[in-house]
N, C-alpha and C positions, 0 to 999 in steps of 0.2 A: 566355952562353946564357940563353934565356928561361925564366921559371918556368912551372910546370905550369898555373897559373891563367891566365896571359896566353895561352898556347897554346890553352887550353880556350875562352876568350872569343873569340879570333880565329877558331877553327874554328866556333864557334856563330854568329858574325856572317856568316861565309862561307856557312854552311848556310842562314841566313835570307834571304840576298840574293834568290834566285830567287822565294821566296814573296812578299817585299815588292814586287818588280818586277812580278809577275803581277797584283797588285791594281789597278794603274793601268788596264790595258785593261778590266777589269770595271767600274771606275768610269766610264770613258768610254762604255761600252755602256749603262749605266744612265742617264747624262746624255743620251745620244742618244735613248733611248726617251722620256725626260721632255720633251725638246724636241719630238719628233714628236707626242706627246700634246697638248702645249700648242698646237702648230700646228693640229692637227685641231680642237681646241676653238675656237680663234679663227676658223677657217674656217666652222664650223657657226654661230657667233654672227654672223659677217658675212653669211652667207646668210639667216639669220632677219631681220636688220636690213634687208637688201635687200628681202625679201618684204614686210615691214611697210611699207616706204617705197612700194613699188609699190601696195599696197592703199590706202594713204593718198592717193596720187596719183589713183587711180581713183575714190575716193569724192568727191574734190573736183571731178570733171568733171561736165558736164551729162549728162542722160539720153541724148540723141542722140549725144554724143561717146563715152560708154561703150559704146553699141551698136555704133558704127563701130569702136571699138578691139577689141571682142570679135570682130567680123566679120574684121578684119584679122589678129587672132591665130589664128583658125581657118584662114584662108587660108594663113598662113605655115606652120602645122603640116602642112597638106596638101602644100605645095610642098617641104617639107624631106624629103630622102631618109632612109630608115630606117637606123639605126645597128645594126650587128651586133656 
């Protein structure tokens, strides 16, 4: 027959099992949020980098080329259907 201490420890471990197992999903949820936050940060940074590259490209063009690019951009905006 088991002693009282052993039974107490076994019942204590059995009582803690659900608590310990429930911590894993919470950790996964926190990790998922961190991953999404990092992904959004990278997306914003890549958009900023792209915009800077476009501005650099436009500055390197001649005046007439910039004017025609501006005209083409306006025409493209008019031709694009509205998004709702």
